[in-house]
DSSP file (Angstrom, degrees, kcal/mol; ACC not computed):
  #  RESIDUE AA STRUCTURE BP1 BP2  ACC     N-H-->O    O-->H-N    N-H-->O    O-->H-N    TCO  KAPPA ALPHA  PHI   PSI    X-CA   Y-CA   Z-CA
    1    1 A M              0   0    0      0, 0.0     2,-0.4     0, 0.0    17,-0.2   0.000 360.0 360.0 360.0 142.2   51.6 -104.8 -141.3
    2    2 A T  E     -A   17   0A   0     15,-2.5    15,-2.2     2,-0.0     2,-0.5  -0.928 360.0-158.4-112.0 136.9   52.7 -107.9 -143.3
    3    3 A I  E     -A   16   0A   0     -2,-0.4     2,-0.6    13,-0.2    13,-0.2  -0.967   2.4-164.4-117.4 118.4   51.0 -111.3 -142.9
    4    4 A N  E     -A   15   0A   0     11,-2.8    11,-3.0    -2,-0.5     2,-0.4  -0.910  13.4-158.2-102.9 123.6   53.0 -114.3 -144.0
    5    5 A K  E     +A   14   0A   0     -2,-0.6     2,-0.4     9,-0.2     9,-0.2  -0.847  16.4 175.4-110.5 134.1   50.8 -117.4 -144.2
    6    6 A Q  E     -A   13   0A   0      7,-2.5     7,-2.9    -2,-0.4     2,-0.5  -0.968   8.1-169.4-137.6 121.0   51.9 -121.0 -144.1
    7    7 A Q  E     +A   12   0A   0     -2,-0.4     2,-0.4     5,-0.2     5,-0.2  -0.932  10.3 179.5-115.5 134.1   49.4 -123.9 -144.2
    8    8 A N  E >   -A   11   0A   0      3,-3.1     3,-1.8    -2,-0.5     2,-0.3  -0.844  66.0 -63.8-130.2  93.0   50.2 -127.5 -143.5
    9    9 A G  T 3  S-     0   0    0     -2,-0.4    -1,-0.0     1,-0.3     0, 0.0  -0.515 120.6 -11.4  65.2-122.7   47.1 -129.6 -143.8
   10   10 A A  T 3  S+     0   0    0     -2,-0.3    30,-2.7    29,-0.1    31,-2.0   0.297 120.2  93.4 -92.6   9.1   44.7 -128.4 -141.1
   11   11 A A  E <   -Ab   8  41A   0     -3,-1.8    -3,-3.1    29,-0.2     2,-0.4  -0.902  55.8-170.2-106.3 128.6   47.4 -126.4 -139.3
   12   12 A L  E     -Ab   7  42A   0     29,-3.0    31,-2.8    -2,-0.5     2,-0.5  -0.966   5.1-168.1-120.7 131.1   47.7 -122.7 -140.2
   13   13 A T  E     -Ab   6  43A   0     -7,-2.9    -7,-2.5    -2,-0.4     2,-0.5  -0.979   1.1-170.8-117.7 127.6   50.6 -120.4 -139.2
   14   14 A L  E     -Ab   5  44A   0     29,-2.8    31,-2.6    -2,-0.5     2,-0.6  -0.977   6.0-161.3-116.6 120.3   50.3 -116.7 -139.6
   15   15 A A  E     -Ab   4  45A   0    -11,-3.0   -11,-2.8    -2,-0.5     2,-0.4  -0.902  11.8-155.6-102.1 119.6   53.5 -114.7 -139.0
   16   16 A L  E     -A    3   0A   0     29,-2.2    32,-0.7    -2,-0.6     2,-0.4  -0.759   9.4-170.9 -99.7 140.5   52.8 -111.0 -138.4
   17   17 A E  E     +Ab   2  48A   0    -15,-2.2   -15,-2.5    -2,-0.4     2,-0.4  -0.994  53.3   5.9-133.0 127.2   55.3 -108.2 -139.0
   18   18 A G  E    S- b   0  49A   0     30,-2.3    32,-3.6    -2,-0.4    33,-1.0  -0.902 105.6 -17.0 113.0-135.9   54.8 -104.6 -138.0
   19   19 A R  E     - b   0  51A   0     -2,-0.4     2,-0.8    31,-0.2    33,-0.2  -0.939  41.4-155.3-118.8 133.8   52.0 -103.1 -135.9
   20   20 A L  E     + b   0  52A   0     31,-2.7    33,-2.4    -2,-0.4    36,-0.4  -0.872  49.8 124.5-105.0  97.8   48.6 -104.7 -135.1
   21   21 A D  S  > S-     0   0    0     -2,-0.8     4,-2.9    31,-0.2     3,-0.2  -0.600  77.4 -60.6-139.1-165.5   46.5 -101.6 -134.4
   22   22 A T  T  4 S+     0   0    0      1,-0.2    -2,-0.0     2,-0.2     0, 0.0   0.837 131.2  47.6 -56.1 -36.2   43.3  -99.9 -135.5
   23   23 A T  T  4 S+     0   0    0      1,-0.2    -1,-0.2     2,-0.1     4,-0.2   0.872 122.6  30.5 -74.1 -38.4   44.6  -99.5 -139.0
   24   24 A T  T >> S+     0   0    0     -3,-0.2     4,-1.5     1,-0.1     3,-0.7   0.611  94.7  86.1-102.1 -13.9   45.8 -103.0 -139.6
   25   25 A A  H 3X S+     0   0    0     -4,-2.9     4,-2.7     1,-0.2     5,-0.2   0.890  87.7  55.9 -56.9 -41.2   43.4 -105.1 -137.4
   26   26 A P  H 3> S+     0   0    0      0, 0.0     4,-2.4     0, 0.0    -1,-0.2   0.847 103.3  56.5 -60.5 -30.5   40.8 -105.3 -140.2
   27   27 A Q  H <> S+     0   0    0     -3,-0.7     4,-2.0     2,-0.2    -2,-0.2   0.929 110.8  42.3 -64.4 -45.8   43.5 -106.8 -142.5
   28   28 A L  H  X S+     0   0    0     -4,-1.5     4,-2.7     2,-0.2     5,-0.2   0.904 112.9  53.9 -67.0 -40.9   44.2 -109.6 -139.9
   29   29 A E  H  X S+     0   0    0     -4,-2.7     4,-2.3     1,-0.2    -2,-0.2   0.912 110.3  46.6 -59.7 -43.4   40.4 -110.1 -139.4
   30   30 A A  H  X S+     0   0    0     -4,-2.4     4,-2.1     2,-0.2    -1,-0.2   0.895 111.8  51.1 -66.0 -40.9   39.9 -110.5 -143.1
   31   31 A E  H  X S+     0   0    0     -4,-2.0     4,-1.5     2,-0.2    -2,-0.2   0.919 112.1  46.6 -63.3 -43.6   42.8 -112.9 -143.4
   32   32 A L  H  X S+     0   0    0     -4,-2.7     4,-2.2     2,-0.2    -2,-0.2   0.919 111.0  51.8 -64.8 -43.5   41.5 -115.1 -140.6
   33   33 A K  H  < S+     0   0    0     -4,-2.3     4,-0.3     1,-0.2    -1,-0.2   0.898 115.0  42.7 -60.2 -40.5   37.9 -115.0 -142.0
   34   34 A A  H  < S+     0   0    0     -4,-2.1    -1,-0.2     1,-0.2    -2,-0.2   0.740 122.7  37.8 -76.1 -23.8   39.2 -116.2 -145.4
   35   35 A S  H  < S+     0   0    0     -4,-1.5    -2,-0.2    -3,-0.2    -3,-0.2   0.647  93.6  76.0-107.9 -16.9   41.6 -118.8 -144.0
   36   36 A L    ><  +     0   0    0     -4,-2.2     3,-2.0    -5,-0.1     2,-0.3   0.599  60.6 114.6 -80.8  -9.2   40.1 -120.5 -141.0
   37   37 A N  T 3  S+     0   0    0      1,-0.3     3,-0.1    -4,-0.3    -4,-0.0  -0.459  95.1   1.3 -62.9 119.5   37.7 -122.8 -142.8
   38   38 A G  T 3  S+     0   0    0     -2,-0.3     2,-0.4     1,-0.3    -1,-0.3   0.423  98.6 134.4  83.2  -1.3   38.9 -126.3 -142.2
   39   39 A V    <   +     0   0    0     -3,-2.0    -1,-0.3     1,-0.1   -28,-0.2  -0.691  28.1 176.0 -84.9 130.5   41.7 -125.2 -139.9
   40   40 A E  S    S+     0   0    0    -30,-2.7    31,-1.4    -2,-0.4    32,-0.8   0.693  70.1  37.4-101.4 -26.8   42.0 -127.2 -136.7
   41   41 A S  E     -bc  11  72A   0    -31,-2.0   -29,-3.0    30,-0.2     2,-0.5  -0.993  64.6-169.0-134.3 127.2   45.2 -125.5 -135.3
   42   42 A L  E     -bc  12  73A   0     30,-2.5    32,-2.6    -2,-0.4     2,-0.5  -0.967   2.0-173.7-120.0 126.8   46.2 -121.9 -135.6
   43   43 A I  E     -bc  13  74A   0    -31,-2.8   -29,-2.8    -2,-0.5     2,-0.6  -0.981   7.3-161.6-119.0 127.9   49.6 -120.5 -134.7
   44   44 A L  E     -bc  14  75A   0     30,-3.0    32,-2.9    -2,-0.5     2,-0.7  -0.942   8.1-155.4-108.9 115.2   50.3 -116.8 -134.6
   45   45 A D  E     +bc  15  76A   0    -31,-2.6   -29,-2.2    -2,-0.6     3,-0.3  -0.819  16.3 175.8 -94.3 114.6   54.0 -116.0 -134.8
   46   46 A F  E >   +     0   0A   0     30,-3.2     3,-1.7    -2,-0.7    33,-0.5   0.116  41.3 118.2-104.4  19.3   54.6 -112.6 -133.3
   47   47 A S  E 3  S+     0   0A   0      1,-0.3    -1,-0.2    29,-0.2   -30,-0.1   0.781  88.8  32.3 -60.3 -25.9   58.5 -112.6 -133.5
   48   48 A K  E 3  S+b   17   0A   0    -32,-0.7   -30,-2.3    -3,-0.3     2,-0.6   0.190  90.7 115.5-115.4  15.5   58.3 -109.6 -135.8
   49   49 A L  E <   -b   18   0A   0     -3,-1.7    30,-0.4   -32,-0.3    33,-0.2  -0.774  41.1-174.7 -87.5 122.9   55.3 -107.9 -134.3
   50   50 A D  E     +     0   0A   0    -32,-3.6     2,-0.3    -2,-0.6   -31,-0.2   0.790  61.4   3.2 -87.3 -30.2   56.3 -104.6 -132.8
   51   51 A Y  E     -b   19   0A   0    -33,-1.0   -31,-2.7    30,-0.1     2,-0.4  -0.995  52.0-159.6-158.7 148.9   53.0 -103.5 -131.2
   52   52 A I  E     -b   20   0A   0     -2,-0.3   -31,-0.2   -33,-0.2     2,-0.2  -0.998  12.4-166.1-137.1 136.0   49.4 -104.5 -130.5
   53   53 A S     >  -     0   0    0    -33,-2.4     4,-2.1    -2,-0.4     3,-0.2  -0.489  43.8 -89.7-108.4-178.7   46.5 -102.3 -129.6
   54   54 A S  H  > S+     0   0    0      1,-0.2     4,-2.1     2,-0.2     5,-0.1   0.831 127.0  58.2 -62.3 -31.8   43.0 -103.0 -128.3
   55   55 A A  H  > S+     0   0    0      2,-0.2     4,-1.5     1,-0.2    -1,-0.2   0.901 107.3  47.2 -64.3 -39.7   41.8 -103.4 -131.8
   56   56 A G  H  > S+     0   0    0    -36,-0.4     4,-2.1    -3,-0.2    -2,-0.2   0.883 109.1  54.0 -66.9 -39.2   44.3 -106.1 -132.3
   57   57 A L  H  X S+     0   0    0     -4,-2.1     4,-2.6     1,-0.2    -2,-0.2   0.887 104.6  55.2 -61.9 -39.0   43.3 -107.8 -129.1
   58   58 A R  H  X S+     0   0    0     -4,-2.1     4,-2.1     1,-0.2    -1,-0.2   0.908 108.1  48.3 -61.2 -42.5   39.7 -107.8 -130.2
   59   59 A V  H  X S+     0   0    0     -4,-1.5     4,-2.3     1,-0.2    -1,-0.2   0.899 111.4  50.6 -65.2 -40.4   40.7 -109.7 -133.4
   60   60 A L  H  X S+     0   0    0     -4,-2.1     4,-2.6     2,-0.2    -2,-0.2   0.908 109.5  50.3 -63.8 -41.5   42.7 -112.2 -131.3
   61   61 A L  H  X S+     0   0    0     -4,-2.6     4,-2.2     2,-0.2    -2,-0.2   0.908 110.4  49.9 -63.8 -41.6   39.8 -112.8 -128.9
   62   62 A S  H  X S+     0   0    0     -4,-2.1     4,-2.0     2,-0.2    -1,-0.2   0.922 112.4  46.7 -61.8 -45.0   37.5 -113.4 -131.9
   63   63 A A  H  X S+     0   0    0     -4,-2.3     4,-2.0     1,-0.2    -2,-0.2   0.893 109.5  55.1 -64.3 -39.6   40.0 -115.9 -133.4
   64   64 A H  H  X S+     0   0    0     -4,-2.6     4,-0.7     1,-0.2    -1,-0.2   0.914 108.9  47.7 -59.0 -43.8   40.4 -117.6 -130.0
   65   65 A K  H >< S+     0   0    0     -4,-2.2     3,-0.6     1,-0.2    -1,-0.2   0.889 110.3  52.2 -65.5 -39.3   36.6 -118.1 -129.8
   66   66 A Q  H 3< S+     0   0    0     -4,-2.0    -1,-0.2     1,-0.2    -2,-0.2   0.850 111.0  47.7 -64.6 -34.0   36.5 -119.5 -133.4
   67   67 A M  H ><>S+     0   0    0     -4,-2.0     3,-1.9    -5,-0.1     5,-0.6   0.556  84.2 113.6 -87.3  -7.9   39.3 -122.0 -132.6
   68   68 A A  T <<5S+     0   0    0     -4,-0.7     3,-0.1    -3,-0.6    -3,-0.0  -0.400  78.4  28.6 -62.0 138.6   37.7 -123.2 -129.3
   69   69 A G  T 3 5S+     0   0    0      1,-0.4    -1,-0.3    -2,-0.1     2,-0.1   0.335 114.0  76.6  88.5  -7.7   36.6 -126.8 -129.6
   70   70 A K  T < 5S-     0   0    0     -3,-1.9    -1,-0.4   -30,-0.0   -29,-0.1  -0.307 115.1 -69.1-110.4-159.8   39.4 -127.5 -132.1
   71   71 A S  T   5S-     0   0    0    -31,-1.4   -30,-0.2     1,-0.2     2,-0.1   0.665  83.7-134.8 -71.2 -14.1   43.1 -128.0 -131.5
   72   72 A G  E   < -c   41   0A   0    -32,-0.8   -30,-2.5    -5,-0.6     2,-0.4  -0.347  13.7 -67.2 100.3-174.6   43.1 -124.3 -130.5
   73   73 A M  E     -c   42   0A   0    -32,-0.2    23,-0.6    -3,-0.1     2,-0.4  -0.968  38.3-168.9-125.5 136.3   45.2 -121.2 -131.1
   74   74 A K  E     -cd  43  96A   0    -32,-2.6   -30,-3.0    -2,-0.4     2,-0.5  -0.968  11.5-149.5-127.0 143.7   48.7 -120.5 -129.9
   75   75 A I  E     -cd  44  97A   0     21,-2.8    23,-3.5    -2,-0.4     2,-0.3  -0.949  21.5-170.2-110.3 130.4   50.7 -117.3 -129.9
   76   76 A R  E     +c   45   0A   0    -32,-2.9   -30,-3.2    -2,-0.5   -29,-0.2  -0.898  53.8   9.1-122.7 150.0   54.5 -117.7 -130.2
   77   77 A N        +     0   0    0     -2,-0.3     2,-0.2     1,-0.2   -28,-0.2   0.780  68.0 175.9  61.9  35.8   57.5 -115.4 -129.9
   78   78 A A        -     0   0    0     -3,-0.2    -1,-0.2     1,-0.1   -31,-0.1  -0.540  25.3-130.5 -71.1 135.0   55.7 -112.3 -128.4
   79   79 A N     >  -     0   0    0    -33,-0.5     4,-2.9   -30,-0.4     5,-0.2  -0.181  30.8 -91.2 -77.3 177.9   58.3 -109.6 -127.6
   80   80 A E  H  > S+     0   0    0      1,-0.2     4,-2.3     2,-0.2     5,-0.1   0.882 124.3  50.2 -58.2 -42.7   58.4 -107.7 -124.2
   81   81 A I  H  > S+     0   0    0      2,-0.2     4,-1.6     1,-0.2    -1,-0.2   0.937 114.9  42.1 -64.7 -48.0   56.0 -104.9 -125.3
   82   82 A V  H  > S+     0   0    0    -33,-0.2     4,-2.1     1,-0.2    -2,-0.2   0.909 114.0  52.4 -66.4 -42.4   53.4 -107.2 -126.7
   83   83 A Q  H  X S+     0   0    0     -4,-2.9     4,-2.5     1,-0.2    -1,-0.2   0.882 106.6  54.0 -61.4 -38.3   53.7 -109.6 -123.7
   84   84 A E  H  X S+     0   0    0     -4,-2.3     4,-2.9    -5,-0.2     5,-0.2   0.893 106.5  51.5 -63.6 -39.5   53.2 -106.7 -121.3
   85   85 A V  H  X S+     0   0    0     -4,-1.6     4,-2.1     1,-0.2     6,-0.4   0.922 110.7  48.9 -61.8 -43.5   50.0 -105.7 -123.1
   86   86 A F  H  X>S+     0   0    0     -4,-2.1     6,-2.0     1,-0.2     4,-0.8   0.909 114.1  46.3 -61.3 -42.2   48.8 -109.4 -122.7
   87   87 A D  H ><5S+     0   0    0     -4,-2.5     3,-0.5     4,-0.2    -2,-0.2   0.936 113.8  46.2 -66.5 -48.0   49.7 -109.3 -119.0
   88   88 A V  H 3<5S+     0   0    0     -4,-2.9    -1,-0.2     1,-0.2    -2,-0.2   0.862 116.5  44.5 -65.5 -37.3   48.1 -105.9 -118.2
   89   89 A T  H 3<5S-     0   0    0     -4,-2.1    -1,-0.2    -5,-0.2    -2,-0.2   0.584 110.8-116.5 -85.6  -9.6   44.9 -106.7 -120.0
   90   90 A G  T XX5S+     0   0    0     -4,-0.8     3,-1.4    -3,-0.5     4,-0.6   0.440  81.6 122.6  87.6  -1.0   44.5 -110.2 -118.6
   91   91 A F  H >>< +     0   0    0     -5,-0.8     4,-3.0    -6,-0.4     3,-0.7   0.768  62.6  69.9 -64.7 -24.5   44.8 -111.8 -122.1
   92   92 A A  H 34 S+     0   0    0     -6,-2.0    -1,-0.3     1,-0.2     5,-0.3   0.784  99.8  48.9 -62.5 -25.6   47.8 -113.8 -120.8
   93   93 A D  H <4 S+     0   0    0     -3,-1.4    -1,-0.2    -7,-0.3    -2,-0.2   0.679 117.6  39.9 -84.7 -19.3   45.3 -115.7 -118.7
   94   94 A I  H << S+     0   0    0     -3,-0.7    -2,-0.2    -4,-0.6     2,-0.2   0.861 108.6  59.1 -96.1 -45.5   42.9 -116.3 -121.7
   95   95 A L  S  < S-     0   0    0     -4,-3.0     2,-0.8    -9,-0.1   -21,-0.1  -0.475  82.1-116.7 -90.0 156.5   45.3 -117.1 -124.6
   96   96 A T  E     -d   74   0A   0    -23,-0.6   -21,-2.8    -2,-0.2     2,-0.5  -0.845  39.3-177.0 -91.2 110.2   47.9 -119.8 -125.0
   97   97 A I  E      d   75   0A   0     -2,-0.8   -21,-0.2    -5,-0.3   -23,-0.0  -0.943 360.0 360.0-116.4 124.0   51.2 -118.0 -125.2
   98   98 A E              0   0    0    -23,-3.5   -22,-0.2    -2,-0.5    -1,-0.1   0.379 360.0 360.0-111.8 360.0   54.4 -119.8 -125.8
């Protein structure tokens, strides 16, 4: 998985490319841990994300909790496969997906 990072003041955008699964979830978790200090708004661009597993969902839930009380976290451009995972697991009701 590739993570492209763009920060604009207190707004952080991470564009993920590839698969977010057991192997790559720790990579995203480490990136978020290193990058969220002082961030008020987090956008995750999933336009090039092919797949997400339960390990990836766990990292998203953790980031969602960290961003609560701030401007929040948004997920953008999820494909059909990723959106279906969000729908089936109930994450579509928890996360802000655009």
